DSSP file (Angstrom, degrees, kcal/mol; ACC not computed):
  #  RESIDUE AA STRUCTURE BP1 BP2  ACC     N-H-->O    O-->H-N    N-H-->O    O-->H-N    TCO  KAPPA ALPHA  PHI   PSI    X-CA   Y-CA   Z-CA
    1    1 A M              0   0    0      0, 0.0     5,-0.1     0, 0.0     2,-0.1   0.000 360.0 360.0 360.0 125.3   81.0   48.4  -36.9
    2    2 A A    >>  -     0   0    0      1,-0.1     3,-1.7     3,-0.1     4,-0.7  -0.378 360.0-124.1 -66.5 143.7   82.3   50.7  -34.1
    3    3 A S  G >4 S+     0   0    0      1,-0.3     3,-0.7     2,-0.2     4,-0.5   0.812 110.7  62.6 -61.2 -29.3   80.3   50.5  -30.9
    4    4 A A  G 34 S+     0   0    0      1,-0.2     4,-0.3     2,-0.1    -1,-0.3   0.745 103.8  49.8 -66.4 -21.8   79.8   54.2  -31.0
    5    5 A N  G <> S+     0   0    0     -3,-1.7     4,-2.3     1,-0.2     3,-0.3   0.604  85.0  87.8 -91.8 -12.8   77.9   53.8  -34.3
    6    6 A R  H <X S+     0   0    0     -3,-0.7     4,-2.9    -4,-0.7     5,-0.2   0.877  85.7  53.5 -57.5 -40.9   75.5   51.0  -33.1
    7    7 A A  H  > S+     0   0    0     -4,-0.5     4,-2.6     1,-0.2   140,-0.2   0.905 109.6  48.6 -62.6 -40.7   72.9   53.4  -31.8
    8    8 A G  H  > S+     0   0    0     -4,-0.3     4,-2.3    -3,-0.3    -1,-0.2   0.922 113.8  45.0 -65.7 -44.2   72.7   55.3  -35.1
    9    9 A Y  H  X S+     0   0    0     -4,-2.3     4,-2.4     2,-0.2    -2,-0.2   0.899 114.6  49.2 -66.5 -39.4   72.4   52.1  -37.1
   10   10 A A  H  X S+     0   0    0     -4,-2.9     4,-2.6    -5,-0.3    -2,-0.2   0.896 110.7  50.5 -66.0 -39.8   69.8   50.7  -34.7
   11   11 A A  H  X S+     0   0    0     -4,-2.6     4,-2.4   132,-0.2    -2,-0.2   0.909 110.8  49.3 -63.6 -41.5   67.9   54.1  -34.9
   12   12 A A  H  X S+     0   0    0     -4,-2.3     4,-2.4     2,-0.2    -2,-0.2   0.917 111.7  48.3 -63.7 -42.7   67.9   53.8  -38.7
   13   13 A A  H  X S+     0   0    0     -4,-2.4     4,-2.6     2,-0.2     5,-0.2   0.912 110.1  52.4 -63.4 -42.0   66.7   50.2  -38.6
   14   14 A W  H  X S+     0   0    0     -4,-2.6     4,-2.5     1,-0.2    -2,-0.2   0.924 110.7  48.1 -57.8 -45.5   63.9   51.3  -36.1
   15   15 A M  H  X S+     0   0    0     -4,-2.4     4,-2.7     2,-0.2    -2,-0.2   0.901 111.3  49.5 -64.0 -41.6   62.9   54.0  -38.5
   16   16 A V  H  X S+     0   0    0     -4,-2.4     4,-2.5     2,-0.2    -2,-0.2   0.917 112.3  47.7 -65.8 -42.6   62.8   51.7  -41.6
   17   17 A I  H  X S+     0   0    0     -4,-2.6     4,-1.7     2,-0.2    -2,-0.2   0.928 113.9  47.7 -61.6 -44.8   60.7   49.1  -39.7
   18   18 A F  H  X S+     0   0    0     -4,-2.5     4,-1.7    -5,-0.2    -2,-0.2   0.886 112.0  49.8 -64.4 -39.6   58.4   51.9  -38.5
   19   19 A A  H  X S+     0   0    0     -4,-2.7     4,-3.0     1,-0.2     5,-0.2   0.896 105.9  56.8 -65.0 -40.2   58.2   53.2  -42.1
   20   20 A A  H  X S+     0   0    0     -4,-2.5     4,-2.6     1,-0.2    -1,-0.2   0.889 104.6  52.3 -60.2 -39.0   57.4   49.7  -43.4
   21   21 A M  H  X S+     0   0    0     -4,-1.7     4,-2.5     2,-0.2    -1,-0.2   0.937 111.7  46.0 -61.0 -45.9   54.4   49.5  -41.1
   22   22 A S  H  X S+     0   0    0     -4,-1.7     4,-2.8     2,-0.2    -2,-0.2   0.915 112.8  49.4 -64.9 -42.9   53.1   52.8  -42.4
   23   23 A F  H  X S+     0   0    0     -4,-3.0     4,-2.0     2,-0.2    -1,-0.2   0.915 111.0  51.4 -60.5 -42.2   53.7   51.9  -46.1
   24   24 A Y  H  <>S+     0   0    0     -4,-2.6     5,-2.6    -5,-0.2     4,-0.3   0.942 113.8  42.1 -60.6 -49.7   51.9   48.5  -45.4
   25   25 A W  H ><5S+     0   0    0     -4,-2.5     3,-1.2     1,-0.2    -1,-0.2   0.884 112.9  53.9 -66.9 -37.7   48.9   50.2  -43.9
   26   26 A A  H 3<5S+     0   0    0     -4,-2.8    -1,-0.2     1,-0.3    -2,-0.2   0.850 105.8  54.3 -63.7 -33.4   48.9   52.9  -46.6
   27   27 A A  T 3<5S-     0   0    0     -4,-2.0    -1,-0.3    -5,-0.2    -2,-0.2   0.489 132.1 -91.2 -80.7  -2.4   48.9   50.3  -49.3
   28   28 A G  T < 5S+     0   0    0     -3,-1.2    -3,-0.2     1,-0.3    -2,-0.1   0.409  75.1 147.1 111.3  -1.7   45.8   48.7  -47.8
   29   29 A G      < -     0   0    0     -5,-2.6    -1,-0.3    -6,-0.2    -2,-0.0  -0.375  23.6-174.4 -65.0 145.7   47.2   46.1  -45.3
   30   30 A M    >   +     0   0    0     -2,-0.0     3,-1.9     2,-0.0     4,-0.5   0.523  40.1 119.2-120.0 -10.7   45.1   45.6  -42.3
   31   31 A V  T 3  S+     0   0    0      1,-0.3    -2,-0.0     2,-0.1    -6,-0.0  -0.410  90.1   8.4 -62.8 126.6   47.2   43.2  -40.1
   32   32 A G  T >  S+     0   0    0     -2,-0.2     3,-1.5     1,-0.0     4,-0.3   0.241  93.9 112.4  89.7 -13.1   47.9   45.0  -36.8
   33   33 A A  G X   +     0   0    0     -3,-1.9     3,-1.7     1,-0.3     4,-0.4   0.831  69.6  64.2 -62.5 -30.5   45.6   48.0  -37.5
   34   34 A E  G >  S+     0   0    0     -4,-0.5     3,-0.8     1,-0.3    -1,-0.3   0.730  89.1  68.0 -66.3 -20.1   43.3   46.9  -34.7
   35   35 A T  G <  S+     0   0    0     -3,-1.5    -1,-0.3     1,-0.2    -2,-0.2   0.651  95.2  57.4 -72.8 -13.1   46.1   47.5  -32.2
   36   36 A L  G <  S-     0   0    0     -3,-1.7    -1,-0.2    -4,-0.3    -2,-0.2   0.625 121.3 -91.9 -90.8 -15.2   45.8   51.2  -32.9
   37   37 A G    <>  -     0   0    0     -3,-0.8     4,-2.7    -4,-0.4    -1,-0.3  -0.281  35.3 -80.8 119.1 156.3   42.1   51.4  -32.0
   38   38 A P  H  > S+     0   0    0      0, 0.0     4,-2.7     0, 0.0     5,-0.2   0.856 124.0  54.6 -59.4 -37.9   38.8   51.1  -33.6
   39   39 A A  H  > S+     0   0    0     81,-2.2     4,-1.9     2,-0.2     5,-0.1   0.938 114.1  40.0 -64.0 -45.9   38.8   54.7  -35.0
   40   40 A I  H  > S+     0   0    0     80,-0.5     4,-2.5     2,-0.2     5,-0.2   0.914 115.5  51.8 -68.5 -43.2   42.1   54.2  -36.7
   41   41 A S  H  X S+     0   0    0     -4,-2.7     4,-2.7     1,-0.2    -2,-0.2   0.898 109.5  50.3 -60.5 -41.0   41.3   50.7  -37.9
   42   42 A D  H  X S+     0   0    0     -4,-2.7     4,-2.5    -5,-0.2    -1,-0.2   0.908 110.1  49.7 -64.5 -42.2   38.0   51.9  -39.4
   43   43 A L  H  X>S+     0   0    0     -4,-1.9     5,-2.1    -5,-0.2     4,-0.5   0.910 113.4  46.8 -62.4 -41.5   39.7   54.7  -41.2
   44   44 A A  H ><5S+     0   0    0     -4,-2.5     3,-0.8     1,-0.2    -2,-0.2   0.923 113.9  47.0 -66.3 -44.4   42.3   52.3  -42.6
   45   45 A E  H 3<5S+     0   0    0     -4,-2.7    -2,-0.2     1,-0.2    -1,-0.2   0.871 112.3  49.4 -66.9 -36.7   39.6   49.8  -43.6
   46   46 A A  H 3<5S-     0   0    0     -4,-2.5    -1,-0.2    -5,-0.2    -2,-0.2   0.566 106.3-130.5 -77.3  -8.0   37.5   52.4  -45.3
   47   47 A R  T <<5 -     0   0    0     -3,-0.8    -3,-0.2    -4,-0.5    -2,-0.1   0.892  28.1-161.7  57.1  41.5   40.6   53.7  -47.1
   48   48 A D     >< -     0   0    0     -5,-2.1     4,-2.8    -6,-0.2     5,-0.2  -0.366  13.7-138.4 -54.2 122.5   39.8   57.2  -46.1
   49   49 A P  H  > S+     0   0    0      0, 0.0     4,-2.2     0, 0.0    -1,-0.2   0.861 100.0  49.3 -59.3 -38.9   41.8   59.3  -48.5
   50   50 A D  H  > S+     0   0    0      2,-0.2     4,-2.0     1,-0.2     5,-0.1   0.921 113.5  46.5 -65.8 -42.3   43.0   61.8  -45.9
   51   51 A F  H  > S+     0   0    0      2,-0.2     4,-2.3     1,-0.2    -1,-0.2   0.908 111.7  50.7 -66.3 -42.0   44.1   59.1  -43.6
   52   52 A V  H  X S+     0   0    0     -4,-2.8     4,-2.4     1,-0.2    -1,-0.2   0.899 109.0  52.3 -62.8 -40.0   45.9   57.2  -46.4
   53   53 A A  H  X S+     0   0    0     -4,-2.2     4,-2.6    -5,-0.2    -1,-0.2   0.898 108.4  50.9 -62.3 -40.1   47.7   60.4  -47.3
   54   54 A V  H  X S+     0   0    0     -4,-2.0     4,-2.9     2,-0.2     5,-0.2   0.909 109.0  51.6 -63.5 -41.6   48.8   60.8  -43.7
   55   55 A L  H  X S+     0   0    0     -4,-2.3     4,-2.2     2,-0.2    -2,-0.2   0.930 111.3  46.5 -60.7 -45.4   50.1   57.2  -43.7
   56   56 A W  H  X S+     0   0    0     -4,-2.4     4,-2.1     1,-0.2    -2,-0.2   0.926 114.1  48.8 -62.7 -43.7   52.1   57.8  -46.9
   57   57 A A  H  X S+     0   0    0     -4,-2.6     4,-2.4     1,-0.2    -2,-0.2   0.908 111.9  47.6 -64.5 -42.3   53.5   61.1  -45.5
   58   58 A T  H  X S+     0   0    0     -4,-2.9     4,-2.3     2,-0.2    -1,-0.2   0.871 109.2  54.7 -68.6 -34.0   54.5   59.6  -42.2
   59   59 A A  H  X S+     0   0    0     -4,-2.2     4,-1.8    -5,-0.2    -2,-0.2   0.933 110.7  45.1 -62.4 -44.5   56.1   56.7  -43.9
   60   60 A V  H  X S+     0   0    0     -4,-2.1     4,-2.3     1,-0.2    -2,-0.2   0.910 111.5  53.0 -65.2 -41.7   58.3   59.1  -46.0
   61   61 A A  H  X S+     0   0    0     -4,-2.4     4,-2.0     1,-0.2    -1,-0.2   0.883 107.6  51.9 -60.9 -38.0   59.1   61.1  -42.9
   62   62 A K  H  X S+     0   0    0     -4,-2.3     4,-1.8     2,-0.2    -1,-0.2   0.881 107.8  51.2 -67.3 -37.5   60.2   58.0  -41.1
   63   63 A L  H  X S+     0   0    0     -4,-1.8     4,-2.0     2,-0.2    -2,-0.2   0.892 108.5  51.6 -65.9 -37.8   62.5   57.2  -44.0
   64   64 A L  H  X S+     0   0    0     -4,-2.3     4,-2.2     1,-0.2    -2,-0.2   0.887 107.3  54.1 -62.7 -37.6   63.9   60.7  -43.8
   65   65 A G  H  X S+     0   0    0     -4,-2.0     4,-2.6     2,-0.2    -2,-0.2   0.873 104.5  53.6 -62.7 -37.1   64.5   60.0  -40.1
   66   66 A A  H  X S+     0   0    0     -4,-1.8     4,-2.4     2,-0.2    -1,-0.2   0.909 108.0  50.8 -63.0 -40.9   66.5   56.9  -41.0
   67   67 A G  H  X S+     0   0    0     -4,-2.0     4,-2.3     2,-0.2    -2,-0.2   0.896 109.2  51.1 -62.2 -39.9   68.6   59.1  -43.3
   68   68 A L  H  X S+     0   0    0     -4,-2.2     4,-1.3     2,-0.2    -2,-0.2   0.937 109.5  49.5 -60.7 -47.3   69.1   61.4  -40.3
   69   69 A A  H  < S+     0   0    0     -4,-2.6     4,-0.4     1,-0.2     3,-0.3   0.904 112.8  47.4 -60.6 -41.3   70.2   58.6  -38.1
   70   70 A L  H >X S+     0   0    0     -4,-2.4     4,-2.7     1,-0.2     3,-1.5   0.870 105.0  59.5 -68.2 -35.9   72.6   57.3  -40.7
   71   71 A A  H 3< S+     0   0    0     -4,-2.3    -1,-0.2     1,-0.3    -2,-0.2   0.801  99.9  58.7 -61.9 -27.0   74.0   60.8  -41.2
   72   72 A L  T 3< S+     0   0    0     -4,-1.3    -1,-0.3    -3,-0.3    -2,-0.2   0.669 120.7  24.6 -75.2 -15.8   75.0   60.8  -37.6
   73   73 A V  T <4 S+     0   0    0     -3,-1.5    -2,-0.2    -4,-0.4    -1,-0.2   0.558 103.8  85.6-125.1 -14.0   77.2   57.7  -38.0
   74   74 A Q  S >< S-     0   0    0     -4,-2.7     3,-1.4     1,-0.1     4,-0.5  -0.640  78.0-123.3 -92.5 148.8   78.2   57.6  -41.7
   75   75 A P  G >  S+     0   0    0      0, 0.0     3,-1.6     0, 0.0     4,-0.3   0.855 111.2  62.3 -56.7 -35.0   81.3   59.5  -43.0
   76   76 A W  G >  S+     0   0    0      1,-0.3     3,-1.3     2,-0.2     4,-0.3   0.773  91.6  67.1 -64.3 -23.1   79.0   61.3  -45.5
   77   77 A G  G X  S+     0   0    0     -3,-1.4     3,-1.2    -7,-0.3    -1,-0.3   0.753  87.3  67.9 -65.8 -23.1   77.2   62.9  -42.6
   78   78 A R  G <  S+     0   0    0     -3,-1.6    -1,-0.3    -4,-0.5     4,-0.2   0.669  89.5  64.8 -70.5 -15.9   80.3   64.8  -41.7
   79   79 A R  G <  S+     0   0    0     -3,-1.3    -1,-0.2    -4,-0.3    -2,-0.2   0.664  88.8  83.4 -80.0 -15.4   79.8   66.8  -45.0
   80   80 A L  S <  S-     0   0    0     -3,-1.2     2,-0.2    -4,-0.3     3,-0.0  -0.516 105.4 -80.1 -83.4 155.2   76.6   68.3  -43.6
   81   81 A P     >  -     0   0    0      0, 0.0     4,-2.6     0, 0.0     5,-0.2  -0.393  42.1-142.8 -58.3 120.6   76.7   71.3  -41.3
   82   82 A R  H  > S+     0   0    0      1,-0.2     4,-2.6    -2,-0.2     5,-0.2   0.895  95.6  45.5 -54.5 -50.9   77.6   69.9  -37.8
   83   83 A L  H  > S+     0   0    0      1,-0.2     4,-2.7     2,-0.2    -1,-0.2   0.874 113.2  50.5 -66.7 -36.7   75.4   72.1  -35.7
   84   84 A L  H  > S+     0   0    0      2,-0.2     4,-2.8     1,-0.2     5,-0.3   0.936 111.7  47.7 -64.7 -45.5   72.4   71.7  -38.0
   85   85 A L  H  X S+     0   0    0     -4,-2.6     4,-2.5     1,-0.2    -2,-0.2   0.913 114.3  46.9 -62.2 -43.2   72.7   67.9  -38.0
   86   86 A L  H  X S+     0   0    0     -4,-2.6     4,-2.9    -5,-0.2     5,-0.3   0.927 113.0  49.0 -62.8 -45.1   73.1   67.9  -34.2
   87   87 A A  H  X S+     0   0    0     -4,-2.7     4,-2.6     1,-0.2    -2,-0.2   0.925 114.6  43.8 -62.8 -45.1   70.1   70.3  -33.8
   88   88 A V  H  X S+     0   0    0     -4,-2.8     4,-2.7     2,-0.2     5,-0.2   0.907 114.6  50.8 -67.5 -40.4   67.8   68.2  -36.0
   89   89 A G  H  X S+     0   0    0     -4,-2.5     4,-2.4    -5,-0.3    -2,-0.2   0.940 114.8  41.8 -61.4 -48.2   69.0   65.0  -34.4
   90   90 A W  H  X S+     0   0    0     -4,-2.9     4,-2.8     2,-0.2    -2,-0.2   0.889 114.9  51.3 -67.5 -39.3   68.3   66.2  -30.9
   91   91 A A  H  X S+     0   0    0     -4,-2.6     4,-2.5    -5,-0.3     5,-0.2   0.937 112.6  45.4 -63.7 -45.7   65.0   67.9  -31.9
   92   92 A A  H  X S+     0   0    0     -4,-2.7     4,-2.5     2,-0.2     5,-0.2   0.927 114.7  48.0 -63.8 -44.5   63.8   64.7  -33.5
   93   93 A A  H  X S+     0   0    0     -4,-2.4     4,-2.7    -5,-0.2     5,-0.2   0.924 112.5  49.7 -61.4 -43.6   64.9   62.5  -30.6
   94   94 A G  H  X S+     0   0    0     -4,-2.8     4,-2.8     2,-0.2    -2,-0.2   0.909 111.8  47.2 -62.6 -43.2   63.3   64.9  -28.1
   95   95 A L  H  X S+     0   0    0     -4,-2.5     4,-2.6     2,-0.2    -1,-0.2   0.910 113.5  47.8 -66.1 -41.6   60.0   65.0  -30.0
   96   96 A I  H  X S+     0   0    0     -4,-2.5     4,-2.5    -5,-0.2    -2,-0.2   0.925 114.9  46.0 -65.2 -43.4   59.9   61.2  -30.4
   97   97 A L  H  X S+     0   0    0     -4,-2.7     4,-2.9    -5,-0.2     5,-0.2   0.915 113.3  49.2 -64.9 -42.8   60.8   60.7  -26.7
   98   98 A L  H  X S+     0   0    0     -4,-2.8     4,-2.8    -5,-0.2     5,-0.3   0.923 112.1  48.6 -62.5 -44.6   58.2   63.3  -25.6
   99   99 A Y  H  X S+     0   0    0     -4,-2.6     4,-2.2    -5,-0.2     5,-0.2   0.942 114.7  45.1 -60.3 -48.4   55.5   61.7  -27.7
  100  100 A G  H  X S+     0   0    0     -4,-2.5     4,-2.2    -5,-0.2    -2,-0.2   0.912 115.8  45.9 -63.4 -43.3   56.3   58.3  -26.4
  101  101 A A  H  X S+     0   0    0     -4,-2.9     4,-2.3     2,-0.2     5,-0.2   0.921 113.0  48.6 -68.4 -44.3   56.5   59.4  -22.7
  102  102 A A  H  X S+     0   0    0     -4,-2.8     4,-2.4    -5,-0.2    -1,-0.2   0.917 115.0  45.5 -62.6 -42.6   53.3   61.5  -22.8
  103  103 A N  H  X S+     0   0    0     -4,-2.2     4,-3.2    -5,-0.3     5,-0.3   0.881 109.5  55.5 -68.0 -37.1   51.4   58.7  -24.4
  104  104 A L  H  X S+     0   0    0     -4,-2.2     4,-2.2    -5,-0.2    -2,-0.2   0.935 111.4  43.8 -60.2 -46.1   52.8   56.1  -22.0
  105  105 A V  H  X S+     0   0    0     -4,-2.3     4,-2.3     2,-0.2    -2,-0.2   0.942 115.7  47.9 -63.8 -47.6   51.6   58.1  -19.0
  106  106 A Q  H  X S+     0   0    0     -4,-2.4     4,-1.8     1,-0.2    -2,-0.2   0.926 114.5  45.0 -61.0 -46.0   48.2   58.8  -20.6
  107  107 A H  H  X S+     0   0    0     -4,-3.2     4,-2.9     2,-0.2    -1,-0.2   0.850 110.2  54.9 -70.4 -32.5   47.7   55.1  -21.6
  108  108 A A  H  X S+     0   0    0     -4,-2.2     4,-2.1    -5,-0.3     6,-0.3   0.917 108.5  49.1 -63.4 -41.5   48.8   53.9  -18.2
  109  109 A L  H  <>S+     0   0    0     -4,-2.3     6,-2.0     2,-0.2     5,-1.6   0.858 113.4  47.5 -65.7 -34.3   46.2   56.2  -16.6
  110  110 A M  H ><5S+     0   0    0     -4,-1.8     3,-1.2     4,-0.2    -2,-0.2   0.939 111.9  47.9 -69.7 -47.5   43.6   54.8  -19.0
  111  111 A V  H 3<5S+     0   0    0     -4,-2.9    -2,-0.2     1,-0.3    -1,-0.2   0.851 112.2  49.9 -65.1 -34.1   44.5   51.1  -18.4
  112  112 A T  T 3<5S-     0   0    0     -4,-2.1    -1,-0.3    -5,-0.2    -2,-0.2   0.510 117.1-113.0 -83.1  -3.8   44.5   51.6  -14.6
  113  113 A G  T < 5S+     0   0    0     -3,-1.2    -3,-0.2    -4,-0.3    -2,-0.1   0.476  86.6 116.0  90.2   1.9   41.1   53.3  -14.7
  114  114 A V  S   <S+     0   0    0     -5,-1.6     2,-0.3    -6,-0.3    -4,-0.2   0.892  82.9  32.5 -69.8 -38.9   42.2   56.7  -13.6
  115  115 A L  S    S-     0   0    0     -6,-2.0    -2,-0.3    -9,-0.2     2,-0.2  -0.876  94.0-107.8-114.3 150.2   41.1   58.2  -17.0
  116  116 A D        -     0   0    0     -2,-0.3    -5,-0.1     1,-0.1    -6,-0.1  -0.491  30.8-123.2 -71.5 145.5   38.3   57.0  -19.2
  117  117 A V        -     0   0    0     -7,-0.2     6,-0.1    -2,-0.2    -1,-0.1  -0.821  28.9-122.3 -89.5 120.2   39.3   55.2  -22.4
  118  118 A P    >>  -     0   0    0      0, 0.0     4,-2.7     0, 0.0     3,-1.4  -0.304  15.1-123.9 -61.5 147.1   37.8   56.9  -25.4
  119  119 A A  T 34 S+     0   0    0      1,-0.3   -80,-0.1     2,-0.2     4,-0.0   0.842 111.2  61.2 -60.7 -33.7   35.6   54.8  -27.6
  120  120 A G  T 34 S+     0   0    0      1,-0.2   -81,-2.2   -82,-0.1   -80,-0.5   0.688 114.1  35.0 -68.1 -17.6   37.8   55.5  -30.6
  121  121 A L  T <4 S-     0   0    0     -3,-1.4     4,-0.5   -84,-0.2    -2,-0.2   0.851  94.8-162.1 -98.6 -53.9   40.7   53.9  -28.8
  122  122 A G     X  -     0   0    0     -4,-2.7     4,-2.0   -85,-0.2     5,-0.1   0.216  34.6 -87.4  81.1 153.6   39.1   51.1  -26.9
  123  123 A R  H  > S+     0   0    0      2,-0.2     4,-1.8     1,-0.2     5,-0.2   0.875 124.2  52.2 -65.5 -39.8   40.5   49.1  -23.9
  124  124 A T  H  > S+     0   0    0      1,-0.2     4,-2.0     2,-0.2    -1,-0.2   0.945 112.6  44.2 -64.3 -47.5   42.3   46.5  -26.0
  125  125 A A  H  > S+     0   0    0     -4,-0.5     4,-2.8     1,-0.2    -1,-0.2   0.849 107.7  59.9 -66.3 -33.3   44.1   49.1  -28.1
  126  126 A A  H  X S+     0   0    0     -4,-2.0     4,-2.4     1,-0.2    -1,-0.2   0.905 107.1  46.6 -60.3 -40.2   44.9   51.1  -24.9
  127  127 A R  H  X S+     0   0    0     -4,-1.8     4,-2.8     2,-0.2     5,-0.3   0.901 110.2  52.9 -67.3 -40.7   46.8   48.1  -23.6
  128  128 A W  H  X>S+     0   0    0     -4,-2.0     4,-2.1     1,-0.2     5,-1.8   0.919 111.5  46.9 -59.2 -43.2   48.6   47.7  -27.0
  129  129 A H  I  <>S+     0   0    0     -4,-2.8     5,-3.3     3,-0.2    -2,-0.2   0.944 114.4  46.8 -63.2 -47.5   49.7   51.3  -26.8
  130  130 A L  I  <5S+     0   0    0     -4,-2.4    -2,-0.2     1,-0.2    -1,-0.2   0.910 124.2  29.8 -63.0 -43.7   50.8   51.0  -23.2
  131  131 A F  I  <5S+     0   0    0     -4,-2.8    -1,-0.2    -5,-0.1    -2,-0.2   0.608 137.9  10.3 -98.3 -12.4   52.8   47.8  -23.6
  132  132 A F  I  X5S+     0   0    0     -4,-2.1     4,-2.3    -5,-0.3    -3,-0.2   0.621 123.0  41.9-126.5 -64.4   53.9   48.0  -27.2
  133  133 A W  I  ><S+     0   0    0     -5,-1.8     4,-2.3     1,-0.2    -4,-0.2   0.906 115.3  47.0 -63.0 -45.7   53.5   51.2  -29.2
  134  134 A D  H  ><S+     0   0    0     -5,-3.3     4,-2.3    -6,-0.2    -1,-0.2   0.940 115.5  44.8 -65.4 -46.6   54.5   53.7  -26.4
  135  135 A P  H  > S+     0   0    0      0, 0.0     4,-2.6     0, 0.0    -1,-0.2   0.863 110.3  57.3 -62.0 -32.6   57.7   51.7  -25.5
  136  136 A F  H  X S+     0   0    0     -4,-2.3     4,-2.1     2,-0.2    -2,-0.2   0.920 107.7  46.7 -62.8 -43.2   58.4   51.3  -29.2
  137  137 A W  H  X S+     0   0    0     -4,-2.3     4,-2.6     2,-0.2     5,-0.2   0.921 112.2  50.6 -62.6 -43.9   58.4   55.1  -29.6
  138  138 A L  H  X S+     0   0    0     -4,-2.3     4,-2.5     1,-0.2    -2,-0.2   0.887 108.2  53.2 -62.8 -38.7   60.6   55.5  -26.5
  139  139 A L  H  X S+     0   0    0     -4,-2.6     4,-2.5     2,-0.2    -1,-0.2   0.950 110.9  45.7 -59.6 -50.2   63.0   53.0  -28.0
  140  140 A G  H  X S+     0   0    0     -4,-2.1     4,-2.3     1,-0.2    -2,-0.2   0.912 114.0  48.0 -62.0 -44.0   63.3   54.9  -31.2
  141  141 A G  H  X S+     0   0    0     -4,-2.6     4,-2.4     1,-0.2    -1,-0.2   0.895 112.3  49.9 -63.5 -39.7   63.7   58.2  -29.5
  142  142 A G  H  X S+     0   0    0     -4,-2.5     4,-2.4    -5,-0.2    -2,-0.2   0.899 110.6  49.2 -65.9 -40.8   66.3   56.8  -27.1
  143  143 A L  H  X S+     0   0    0     -4,-2.5     4,-2.1     2,-0.2  -132,-0.2   0.916 112.9  46.9 -64.5 -42.6   68.3   55.3  -30.0
  144  144 A L  H  X S+     0   0    0     -4,-2.3     4,-2.4     2,-0.2    -2,-0.2   0.892 111.9  51.1 -67.1 -38.8   68.3   58.6  -31.9
  145  145 A A  H  X S+     0   0    0     -4,-2.4     4,-2.6     2,-0.2    -2,-0.2   0.905 109.9  50.1 -63.5 -40.9   69.3   60.5  -28.8
  146  146 A A  H  X S+     0   0    0     -4,-2.4     4,-2.1     2,-0.2    -2,-0.2   0.892 110.5  49.9 -64.8 -38.6   72.2   58.1  -28.3
  147  147 A A  H  X S+     0   0    0     -4,-2.1     4,-2.0  -140,-0.2    -2,-0.2   0.917 112.2  47.3 -65.3 -42.2   73.3   58.5  -31.9
  148  148 A A  H  X S+     0   0    0     -4,-2.4     4,-2.0     1,-0.2    -2,-0.2   0.895 111.2  51.7 -65.4 -39.4   73.1   62.3  -31.5
  149  149 A A  H  < S+     0   0    0     -4,-2.6    -1,-0.2     1,-0.2    -2,-0.2   0.887 112.9  44.6 -64.7 -38.6   75.1   62.2  -28.3
  150  150 A R  H  X S+     0   0    0     -4,-2.1     4,-1.4     1,-0.2    -1,-0.2   0.812 110.4  55.9 -75.2 -29.7   77.8   60.1  -29.9
  151  151 A F  H  X S+     0   0    0     -4,-2.0     4,-2.8    -5,-0.2     5,-0.3   0.908  97.6  64.0 -68.2 -41.4   77.9   62.3  -32.9
  152  152 A G  H  X S+     0   0    0     -4,-2.0     4,-0.9     1,-0.2    -2,-0.2   0.934 110.5  32.0 -50.5 -62.7   78.6   65.5  -31.0
  153  153 A P  H  > S+     0   0    0      0, 0.0     4,-0.7     0, 0.0     3,-0.4   0.884 120.5  51.3 -66.1 -37.9   82.0   64.6  -29.5
  154  154 A S  H  X S+     0   0    0     -4,-1.4     4,-0.6     1,-0.2     3,-0.5   0.841 106.1  54.7 -70.4 -30.9   83.1   62.5  -32.5
  155  155 A S  H  < S+     0   0    0     -4,-2.8     3,-0.3     1,-0.2    -1,-0.2   0.733  99.5  61.6 -76.7 -20.2   82.3   65.1  -35.1
  156  156 A R  H  < S+     0   0    0     -4,-0.9    -1,-0.2    -3,-0.4    -2,-0.2   0.802  99.2  57.0 -72.0 -27.4   84.4   67.7  -33.3
  157  157 A R  H  <        0   0    0     -4,-0.7    -1,-0.2    -3,-0.5    -2,-0.2   0.733 360.0 360.0 -76.8 -22.7   87.5   65.6  -33.8
  158  158 A T     <        0   0    0     -4,-0.6    -1,-0.2    -3,-0.3    -2,-0.2   0.476 360.0 360.0 -93.1 360.0   87.2   65.4  -37.6
């Protein structure tokens, strides 16, 4: 595997792992749901139909994201319109990074006491978000951005 492709494969793996979590919770699994906060955990435990539908939809979206990451590094991705693939890759990376960064700042302010922690989140889940979930989002966005950055120059040559 060429070093230029590692970010794309890592981004795809990140998306598949993230999708697996959503599929697991959508199917009724509860391990780890408490790290998201009492409100989310309660919705998952109650099997709220709207919440379960969101979980299934996000799981599928994450798998599509894995396909996007692979399209940036696989030869078959070169058959797709270059500018469209770059635009979607950068847009997805930007949104994931923005989401992770905004949440990281917000949760840091909550954990340090600058902002109140909503009851639906809770102090324990706020720490989980700050030290696990928010960095996890930043990791995925960074990997996808690196794949898009490597795709740009390499795709011009072919």
